[in-house]
C-alpha positions as CSV (number, residue, x, y, z in Angstrom):
1,X,0.0,0.0,0.0
2,X,1.4,3.4,-1.0
3,X,1.8,5.8,1.9
4,X,1.2,9.6,1.8
5,X,4.9,10.3,1.9
6,X,5.6,8.0,-1.0
7,X,2.8,9.7,-3.0
8,X,4.3,13.1,-2.2
9,X,7.7,11.9,-3.4
10,X,6.2,10.6,-6.6
11,X,4.5,14.0,-7.2
12,X,7.7,16.0,-6.9
13,X,9.0,15.3,-10.4
14,X,5.5,15.9,-11.9
15,X,5.2,19.2,-9.9
16,X,8.7,20.3,-11.0
17,X,7.8,19.7,-14.6
18,X,4.5,21.6,-14.2
19,X,6.3,24.6,-12.8
20,X,8.8,24.5,-15.6
21,X,6.2,24.0,-18.2
22,X,4.3,27.1,-17.0
23,X,7.3,29.3,-17.8
24,X,7.8,27.6,-21.1
25,X,4.1,27.9,-22.1
26,X,4.0,31.6,-21.1
27,X,7.0,32.4,-23.2
28,X,5.6,30.3,-26.2
29,X,2.3,32.2,-26.0
30,X,4.2,35.5,-26.6
31,X,7.1,34.6,-28.8
32,X,7.7,38.0,-30.4
33,X,9.5,39.7,-27.4
34,X,11.6,36.6,-26.8
35,X,12.6,36.3,-30.5
36,X,13.5,40.0,-30.7
37,X,15.7,39.6,-27.6
38,X,17.4,36.5,-29.1
39,X,17.9,37.6,-32.7
40,X,18.2,41.4,-33.1
41,X,21.4,42.3,-31.3
42,X,23.5,39.2,-32.5
43,X,22.3,39.8,-36.0
44,X,23.6,43.4,-35.8
45,X,26.9,42.1,-34.4
46,X,27.2,39.7,-37.4
47,X,26.4,42.4,-39.9
48,X,28.6,45.2,-38.4
49,X,31.6,43.2,-37.3
50,X,31.4,40.5,-40.0
51,X,30.3,42.4,-43.0
52,X,30.6,46.2,-42.6
53,X,34.1,46.1,-41.1
54,X,35.2,43.5,-43.6
55,X,34.1,45.6,-46.6
56,X,35.8,48.6,-45.0
57,X,39.0,46.7,-44.7
58,X,39.3,46.6,-41.0
59,X,38.9,42.8,-40.6
60,X,40.4,39.9,-42.5
61,X,38.6,37.2,-44.4
62,X,38.7,34.6,-41.6
63,X,37.4,36.9,-38.9
64,X,33.8,35.6,-39.3
65,X,34.9,32.1,-38.3
66,X,36.3,33.5,-35.1
67,X,33.4,35.8,-34.5
68,X,30.6,33.3,-34.9
69,X,31.4,31.1,-31.8
70,X,31.9,34.3,-29.7
71,X,28.5,35.7,-30.7
72,X,26.8,32.3,-30.1
73,X,28.5,32.2,-26.6
74,X,27.4,35.8,-25.8
75,X,23.8,35.2,-26.9
76,X,23.5,31.9,-24.9
77,X,25.0,33.4,-21.8
78,X,23.2,36.7,-21.7
79,X,19.8,35.4,-22.8
80,X,19.9,32.7,-20.1
81,X,21.0,35.3,-17.5
82,X,18.3,37.8,-18.4
83,X,15.5,35.2,-18.6
84,X,16.3,34.0,-15.2
85,X,17.1,37.2,-13.4
86,X,14.3,39.5,-14.7
87,X,11.3,37.2,-14.0
88,X,12.7,36.6,-10.5
89,X,13.1,40.3,-9.8
90,X,9.5,40.9,-10.8
91,X,8.2,37.8,-9.0
92,X,9.8,38.9,-5.7
93,X,8.6,42.4,-6.0
94,X,5.4,43.8,-7.7
95,X,3.9,40.7,-9.3
96,X,4.1,38.5,-6.2
97,X,3.8,35.4,-8.4
98,X,6.6,33.6,-6.6
99,X,4.2,33.0,-3.7
100,X,2.0,30.8,-5.9
101,X,5.0,28.7,-6.8
102,X,6.2,28.4,-3.3
103,X,2.7,27.0,-2.3
104,X,3.2,24.1,-4.8
105,X,4.0,20.7,-3.3
106,X,7.6,21.2,-4.1
107,X,10.7,22.1,-2.0
108,X,11.6,25.7,-2.4
109,X,15.1,24.9,-3.7
110,X,13.5,23.0,-6.6
111,X,11.4,26.0,-7.5
112,X,14.7,27.8,-7.8
113,X,16.2,25.0,-9.9
114,X,13.2,25.1,-12.2
115,X,13.9,28.8,-12.8
116,X,17.5,27.9,-13.6
117,X,16.5,25.1,-16.0
118,X,14.1,27.5,-17.8
119,X,16.9,30.1,-18.2
120,X,19.2,27.4,-19.4
121,X,16.7,26.2,-22.1
122,X,16.3,29.8,-23.3
123,X,20.0,30.3,-23.5
124,X,20.6,27.0,-25.3
125,X,18.0,28.0,-27.9
126,X,19.4,31.5,-28.3
127,X,22.9,30.0,-28.9
128,X,21.9,27.4,-31.3
129,X,19.7,29.6,-33.5
130,X,22.7,31.8,-34.1
131,X,24.6,29.1,-36.0
132,X,22.4,29.1,-39.2
133,X,22.1,32.8,-39.0
134,X,25.8,33.2,-38.7
135,X,26.6,30.8,-41.6
136,X,24.2,32.8,-43.8
137,X,25.2,36.4,-42.8
138,X,29.0,35.8,-42.5
139,X,29.2,33.4,-45.4
140,X,31.3,30.8,-43.3
141,X,31.2,27.1,-44.0
142,X,28.9,24.9,-41.8
143,X,30.7,23.0,-39.1
144,X,31.3,19.2,-39.5
145,X,29.2,16.8,-37.6
146,X,32.2,15.9,-35.3
147,X,32.2,19.4,-33.9
148,X,28.6,19.4,-32.7
149,X,28.9,17.3,-29.6
150,X,31.5,19.8,-28.2
151,X,29.3,22.7,-29.3
152,X,26.2,21.3,-27.6
153,X,28.2,20.5,-24.4
154,X,29.7,24.0,-24.1
155,X,26.5,25.8,-25.0
156,X,24.6,23.8,-22.4
157,X,27.2,24.5,-19.7
158,X,27.5,28.1,-20.7
159,X,23.7,28.6,-20.7
160,X,23.4,26.9,-17.3
161,X,26.2,29.1,-15.9
162,X,24.5,32.2,-17.3
163,X,21.2,31.1,-15.7
164,X,23.1,30.5,-12.4
165,X,24.4,34.0,-12.4
166,X,21.0,35.3,-13.3
167,X,19.5,33.3,-10.4
168,X,22.0,34.9,-8.0
169,X,21.3,38.4,-9.4
170,X,17.6,37.9,-9.4
171,X,17.5,37.2,-5.7
172,X,20.0,39.9,-4.7
173,X,19.0,42.9,-6.8
174,X,16.1,45.1,-5.7
175,X,13.7,46.4,-8.3
176,X,14.8,50.0,-8.0
177,X,18.4,49.0,-8.8
178,X,17.8,46.8,-11.8
179,X,19.0,49.2,-14.5
180,X,22.1,50.2,-12.6
181,X,23.1,46.6,-11.7
182,X,22.5,45.3,-15.2
183,X,24.6,48.2,-16.6
184,X,27.4,47.3,-14.2
185,X,27.2,43.6,-14.9
186,X,26.3,43.1,-18.6
187,X,28.7,45.5,-20.2
188,X,31.8,44.1,-18.4
189,X,30.6,40.5,-19.1
190,X,30.2,41.4,-22.8
191,X,33.5,43.2,-23.4
192,X,35.7,40.9,-21.3
193,X,34.3,37.6,-22.6
194,X,36.6,37.1,-25.6
195,X,33.6,37.4,-28.0
196,X,35.3,39.1,-30.9
197,X,38.8,37.6,-30.5
198,X,40.6,34.5,-29.1
199,X,41.7,34.9,-25.5
200,X,45.3,34.0,-26.5
201,X,45.5,37.2,-28.6
202,X,45.5,39.3,-25.5
203,X,49.1,38.2,-24.6
204,X,50.5,41.7,-25.1
205,X,47.7,43.2,-22.9
206,X,48.3,41.0,-19.9
207,X,46.2,42.8,-17.3
208,X,43.1,42.6,-19.6
209,X,43.8,39.0,-20.3
210,X,43.8,38.2,-16.6
211,X,40.5,40.1,-16.2
212,X,39.0,38.1,-19.1
213,X,40.1,34.9,-17.5
214,X,37.8,35.6,-14.5
215,X,34.8,36.0,-16.8
216,X,33.0,32.6,-17.4
217,X,31.8,33.9,-20.8
218,X,35.4,33.6,-21.9
219,X,35.3,29.9,-21.5
220,X,32.1,29.6,-23.5
221,X,33.6,31.5,-26.4
222,X,36.9,29.6,-26.2
223,X,35.1,26.3,-25.8
224,X,33.1,26.8,-28.9
225,X,36.2,27.9,-30.9
226,X,38.1,24.8,-29.6
227,X,35.2,22.6,-30.8
228,X,34.8,24.2,-34.2
229,X,38.3,25.7,-35.1
230,X,40.8,23.1,-34.1
231,X,43.7,24.9,-35.8
232,X,43.2,28.1,-33.8
233,X,45.3,28.7,-30.6
234,X,42.6,28.7,-27.9
235,X,42.0,27.5,-24.4
236,X,41.7,23.7,-24.6
237,X,38.1,22.3,-24.6
238,X,38.7,20.2,-21.4
239,X,39.8,23.3,-19.5
240,X,36.8,25.2,-20.7
241,X,34.4,22.5,-19.6
242,X,36.1,22.1,-16.2
243,X,35.9,25.9,-15.5
244,X,32.3,26.1,-16.6
245,X,31.3,23.2,-14.4
246,X,32.9,24.9,-11.4
247,X,31.4,28.3,-12.3
248,X,28.0,26.7,-12.7
249,X,28.1,24.9,-9.3
250,X,29.2,28.1,-7.6
251,X,26.7,30.3,-9.2
252,X,23.8,27.8,-8.7
253,X,24.7,27.4,-5.0
254,X,24.8,31.1,-4.4
255,X,21.5,31.6,-6.4
256,X,19.6,28.8,-4.6
257,X,20.8,30.1,-1.2
258,X,19.7,33.6,-2.1
259,X,16.4,32.4,-3.4
260,X,15.6,30.5,-0.2
261,X,16.6,33.5,1.9
262,X,14.2,35.7,-0.1
263,X,11.5,33.1,0.0
264,X,11.7,32.5,3.7
265,X,12.1,36.2,4.4
């Protein structure tokens, strides 16, 4: 005979999926804002850096091959961060929706994990959709099938790390400080993440190379280049994966702890 405790344990995965599905369904019902967020800025980066600067003679012919993995990394990381942090900030402030989720038969920590998983899925989609757009706009050759397992692994870890950072920010930042905090966080993340160039090319600017090494986005950019451009001198794929796993665990731990503190408070 099944006890009440066993029944509750069986309901946890179902409830977790229901909470996750609610976020996915809400986003799918209004796809336009999400697609604009995912596509517009990276498309402009491809066009300006990959096309305009090339025609003007400021970049070389193979620059697009280096730029594409960086833009994919940037899009995956930032979209996952924003789609985790912004809903949390709203849920904990004026919408109050987080109270409904905390009333579900689910541990509070798993509610936080569901937010993290949702952000990860958003980031993974944002990164993957940039590949065909980049091939088309930049005119670069499609990657071989052997490169895609590494691409998927790095994008998954990078998206999850971005979502972990977003989870931490979403539980720390107050609504009135959203714009200031995001300005202080997103711009440094973007411009120290080795998006437009390999990390090794910063050897003559050592202080900036050290700063870039602290940014987890650097290892997403370099990991994608390691998987797709084996002839390029980049941080090895194994190192990128290891750093991203450590960054993910640290960010997720801080985020879940902050979530529980806000929820209980």
